[in-house]
C-alpha positions in Angstrom: -23.5 -19.1 -14.8 -20.4 -20.0 -16.8 -19.4 -16.3 -17.0 -19.8 -15.7 -13.3 -16.8 -14.7 -11.3 -16.7 -16.9 -8.2 -17.6 -15.3 -4.9 -14.8 -15.8 -2.4 -14.6 -15.2 1.3 -11.7 -12.7 1.7 -10.4 -11.3 4.9 -8.1 -8.2 5.0 -6.2 -8.1 8.3 -4.5 -4.8 9.2 -2.6 -4.2 12.4 -3.5 -1.1 14.3 -0.7 1.6 14.2 1.7 -1.4 14.0 5.2 0.1 14.5 4.0 2.6 17.1 2.0 -0.1 18.9 5.0 -2.3 19.1 7.0 0.5 20.7 4.2 1.1 23.2 4.0 -2.6 23.9 7.8 -2.9 24.6 8.0 0.4 26.5 5.1 0.9 29.0 6.2 4.5 29.5 5.1 5.3 26.0 1.6 3.9 26.4 -1.2 6.5 26.1 1.2 9.1 24.8 1.5 10.6 21.3 4.5 8.9 19.6 5.9 8.8 16.1 8.3 6.2 14.8 10.8 7.9 12.6 13.5 10.6 12.5 13.4 13.5 14.9 15.5 15.8 12.8 13.9 18.6 10.7 14.5 16.5 7.7 13.1 13.3 9.2 9.9 11.6 8.1 7.2 9.9 10.3 7.1 6.2 9.5 4.1 5.5 11.8 2.1 7.4 14.4 0.2 6.2 17.5 -3.5 6.9 17.7 -2.8 9.4 20.4 -0.6 11.3 17.9 -3.2 10.9 15.1 -5.6 13.0 17.1 -3.3 15.9 16.4 -3.2 15.2 12.7 0.1 13.4 12.7 0.3 10.9 9.9 2.8 8.5 8.3 4.9 10.0 5.5 4.5 13.4 7.1 7.7 15.5 7.6 8.8 15.4 11.2 9.0 19.2 11.4 5.3 19.4 10.5 4.4 16.6 12.9 6.1 18.5 15.8 4.2 21.6 14.9 1.0 19.7 14.9 1.8 18.0 18.2 4.4 19.8 20.4 4.5 16.9 22.9 5.1 14.3 20.2 7.7 11.7 21.3 9.9 10.4 18.5 11.2 6.8 18.6 13.7 5.2 16.3 12.4 2.4 14.2 13.4 -1.2 15.1 12.6 -3.2 11.9 14.1 -6.4 13.2 11.6 -6.3 16.1 8.7 -5.5 13.7 9.7 -8.5 11.5 9.9 -10.8 14.5 6.3 -10.0 15.5 5.1 -10.1 11.8 6.4 -13.7 11.6 4.2 -14.6 14.6 1.2 -13.0 13.0 1.9 -14.7 9.7 2.1 -18.1 11.5 -1.4 -17.5 12.9 -2.8 -16.7 9.4 -1.3 -20.0 8.1 -3.2 -22.0 10.8 -6.4 -21.0 8.9 -5.4 -21.0 5.2 -2.4 -21.3 3.0 -3.8 -18.6 0.8 -2.1 -15.7 2.5 -0.9 -12.7 0.6 1.2 -10.3 2.7 1.1 -6.6 1.6 3.6 -5.5 4.2 4.8 -6.4 7.7 1.4 -5.4 9.2 -1.3 -6.4 6.7 -2.3 -9.3 4.5 -5.2 -10.8 2.5 -6.5 -14.2 3.4 -8.8 -16.4 1.3 -10.8 -18.5 3.7 -13.4 -19.7 1.2 -12.1 -23.2 2.0 -10.1 -23.2 5.2 -8.2 -25.5 7.5 -10.7 -25.1 10.4 -13.7 -26.1 8.3 -15.4 -22.9 9.5 -18.0 -21.6 7.0 -18.1 -18.1 8.6 -15.3 -15.7 7.4 -16.6 -13.3 10.0 -16.0 -15.7 12.9 -12.6 -16.7 11.5 -11.6 -13.0 11.4 -12.7 -12.6 15.0 -10.7 -15.7 16.0 -7.6 -14.5 14.2 -7.7 -11.1 15.9 -8.2 -12.7 19.3 -5.3 -15.0 18.6 -3.0 -12.2 17.5 -3.8 -10.3 20.7 -3.2 -13.4 22.8 0.2 -14.1 21.3 1.5 -10.6 20.7 -0.5 -8.2 22.9 -1.3 -6.2 19.8 -4.7 -5.2 18.3 -5.7 -5.9 14.7 -8.6 -4.8 12.6 -10.2 -6.7 9.7 -12.5 -6.4 6.7 -14.5 -9.3 5.3 -16.2 -9.5 2.0 -16.4 -11.1 -1.5 -13.2 -9.7 -2.9 -9.9 -8.1 -2.0 -11.0 -4.5 -2.8 -14.1 -4.5 -0.6 -12.3 -6.3 2.2 -9.5 -3.7 2.3 -12.0 -0.8 2.3 -14.0 -2.6 5.1 -11.0 -3.1 7.3 -10.7 0.6 7.8 -14.3 1.2 8.9 -14.2 0.0 12.6 -10.5 0.8 13.3 -8.9 0.4 15.8 -9.5 -3.1 17.1 -12.7 -3.8 15.2 -13.9 -5.5 12.1 -16.6 -5.0 9.4 -18.3 -7.6 7.2 -19.8 -6.5 3.9 -22.1 -9.4 3.0 -22.8 -10.2 -0.7 -26.2 -8.6 -0.7 -24.8 -5.5 0.9 -21.9 -5.0 -1.7 -23.7 -2.9 -4.3 -25.5 -0.5 -1.8 -22.2 -0.2 0.1 -20.2 0.7 -3.0 -22.8 3.2 -4.2 -22.8 5.1 -0.9 -19.0 5.0 -0.5 -17.2 8.3 -0.8 -14.9 8.3 -3.8 -12.0 9.2 -1.6 -12.5 5.9 0.3 -12.0 3.9 -2.9 -8.7 2.1 -2.6 -6.5 3.2 -5.5 -7.9 6.7 -5.8 -5.2 9.2 -4.8 -5.5 12.9 -4.2 -4.9 13.9 -7.9 -7.5 11.4 -9.2 -9.9 12.4 -6.4 -9.7 16.1 -7.5 -10.2 15.0 -11.2 -13.2 13.0 -10.2 -14.7 15.9 -8.2 -14.3 18.1 -11.3 -16.2 15.5 -13.3 -19.0 15.5 -10.7 -18.0 12.1 -9.2 -18.3 12.2 -5.4 -19.7 8.7 -4.6 -19.7 5.2 -5.9 -23.1 5.9 -7.3 -21.8 8.8 -9.3 -18.9 6.7 -10.6 -21.3 3.8 -11.5 -23.4 6.2 -13.7 -20.4 6.7 -16.0 -20.0 4.5 -19.0 -16.9 2.3 -19.6 -16.0 4.4 -22.7 -16.2 7.6 -20.7 -14.1 6.3 -17.8 -11.4 4.9 -20.0 -11.3 8.1 -22.0 -11.1 10.2 -18.9 -8.8 8.0 -16.7 -7.0 5.8 -19.1 -6.5 2.2 -18.2 -7.6 2.9 -14.6 -11.0 3.7 -16.0 -11.6 0.0 -16.7 -10.7 -0.8 -13.1 -13.1 1.8 -11.7 -15.9 0.6 -14.0 -15.8 -2.9 -12.7 -14.8 -2.4 -9.1 -17.8 -0.1 -8.4 -20.0 -3.0 -9.6 -18.5 -5.3 -7.0 -16.3 -7.1 -9.6 -12.6 -7.5 -8.6 -11.4 -10.9 -9.7 -7.8 -10.6 -8.4 -7.0 -13.8 -6.4 -5.1 -13.9 -3.1 -1.6 -14.8 -4.2 0.5 -16.5 -1.6 3.7 -15.7 -3.5 3.4 -12.1 -4.7 5.5 -11.4 -7.7 7.8 -8.4 -7.1 7.0 -5.7 -9.6 9.6 -3.1 -8.7 12.7 -2.6 -6.6 14.1 0.8 -5.5 15.9 2.9 -2.9 15.9 6.5 -2.0 17.7 9.0 0.3 16.5 12.1 2.1 19.4 14.6 2.7 20.3 16.6 5.8 20.8 19.6 3.6 19.1 20.5 0.2 21.3 19.9 -2.9 21.3 22.3 -5.7 24.2 21.0 -7.8 23.7 18.2 -10.3 27.2 17.1 -9.7 26.5 16.5 -6.0 23.2 14.8 -7.0 25.1 12.3 -9.3 27.4 11.4 -6.4 24.3 10.6 -4.2 22.7 8.7 -7.1 25.8 6.5 -7.5 25.5 5.5 -3.9 21.8 4.7 -4.4 22.6 2.7 -7.6 25.1 0.6 -5.6 22.4 -0.2 -3.1 20.0 -1.1 -5.9 22.6 -3.4 -7.5 23.0 -5.2 -4.1 19.2 -5.7 -3.8 18.9 -6.8 -7.4 21.7 -9.4 -6.9 20.1 -10.6 -3.6 16.7 -11.0 -5.2 18.2 -12.4 -8.5 16.1 -10.0 -10.6 16.7 -7.4 -13.3 14.5 -4.7 -14.8 13.9 -2.8 -18.1 12.3 0.5 -16.7 14.5 2.9 -14.7 12.7 5.7 -12.8 14.4 8.7 -11.2 12.5 10.2 -8.3 13.2 13.8 -7.3 11.6 15.6 -4.4 12.2 19.3 -4.2 12.6 21.4 -1.1 9.0 22.6 -1.5 8.0 18.9 -1.3 6.8 18.7 -5.0 7.7 15.4 -6.5 8.8 14.7 -10.1 9.7 11.4 -11.7 11.5 10.7 -15.0 11.5 7.2 -16.6 13.1 5.3 -19.4 12.4 1.8 -20.7 15.1 -0.2 -22.3 14.7 -3.1 -24.8 16.7 -5.4 -22.4 17.0 -6.2 -18.7 19.7 -4.6 -16.6 20.9 -5.1 -13.0 24.5 -3.7 -13.1 25.1 -0.4 -11.3 27.2 1.0 -14.2 24.3 0.8 -16.6 21.8 2.1 -14.0 24.0 5.1 -13.4 24.3 5.8 -17.1 20.5 5.8 -17.6 19.9 7.8 -14.3 22.5 10.5 -15.5 20.6 10.8 -18.8 17.3 11.2 -16.9 18.8 13.8 -14.5 20.1 16.0 -17.3 16.9 15.5 -19.4 15.8 18.9 -18.1 17.2 21.4 -15.7 16.5 20.7 -12.0 14.3 23.7 -11.1 14.9 23.9 -7.4 17.0 22.6 -4.6 16.5 18.9 -3.9 15.7 17.1 -0.5 15.3 13.6 -1.8 16.5 11.4 -4.6 15.5 7.9 -5.5 16.0 5.2 -8.2 13.7 2.3 -8.9 13.6 -0.5 -11.5 10.3 -1.9 -12.7 9.2 -4.1 -15.6 11.2 -6.8 -13.9 11.9 -10.2 -15.3 9.8 -11.8 -12.6 6.6 -10.5 -14.1 4.6 -13.1 -16.1 3.2 -11.8 -19.3 -0.1 -13.1 -20.5 -3.3 -12.0 -22.0 -5.5 -10.0 -19.7 -8.9 -11.7 -19.6 -11.7 -9.3 -20.2 -13.8 -9.0 -17.1 -17.5 -9.5 -17.4 -20.3 -7.9 -15.5 -22.1 -10.5 -13.5 -25.1 -10.8 -11.2 -23.8 -11.3 -7.6 -25.2 -14.4 -6.0 -26.9 -13.2 -2.8 -27.3 -16.3 -0.7 -23.9 -17.0 0.7 -22.9 -17.9 4.3 -20.6 -15.2 5.6 
């Protein structure tokens, strides 16, 4: 079929509780105990939680104060990013022994396209198993994996048998798997969209699949097109070894809430300086400036402005951020401020090819 989207063999490898596991690896006294990597103060945030801590409902991005209430015996450990990067490089090297098509998502997870691989192994399932064994042998850490025909399904699958497991969704299993999948398990569906889908009577992939393309785009905008195709097993995004940066930002959580816009601007100037340094280091500039405001009640607001030209200089960033800050009155005391630049000059503009529904080829060695 000329219109067919090629079926690939994609592996999504995700390290298990990576930051917390590294801390337990390096400090035997922490093994088997509930630990959280992050700040211990009332204004701190959990960056990662061990599986022992997760049993008490402790999760990443949770306020430290809430985490301590959930788990009174929780042990906080300061993050050591240089150590995490060191181990991540070892893991990346293992990936590259199998394929050059490796797309890192973060220090602890990546996509691998092993359709054609350096080992000449036709089984993506066996390759994933080998990689996980090799990671454990060289680092002492466990990884989980998902294997399927595209990035979307592989990522969903990698979560099924965590920790220290893997799941393969074979081509003939894709459609039944997606139809039975809870909508909250769909990668890209957040809490707000989930509630909206529930209100529309969409609880599973089968419910989502019953909706027309027109209905989904009308209800969910551009994301509707994505939902329409992905629930049909169509996700043509390739594994990109060199991911193009789409945004760059920085943010600060404060020890005490801020109520004065004057004080907010002082903090935002510091953040703008950090942004300028990062932009200079990455040699990029952006057109869209976004101001992020998290209030003391944890509600989050963003305000954005897109310019007709690229900027990277802190003076211009501050000017736009000040305009956004005073766009409307800050309604409450603020615990966090952030600035990000998107619509960067690294993004390649091109026509988006219209995806076509295809019949999935069933006979495929996985």
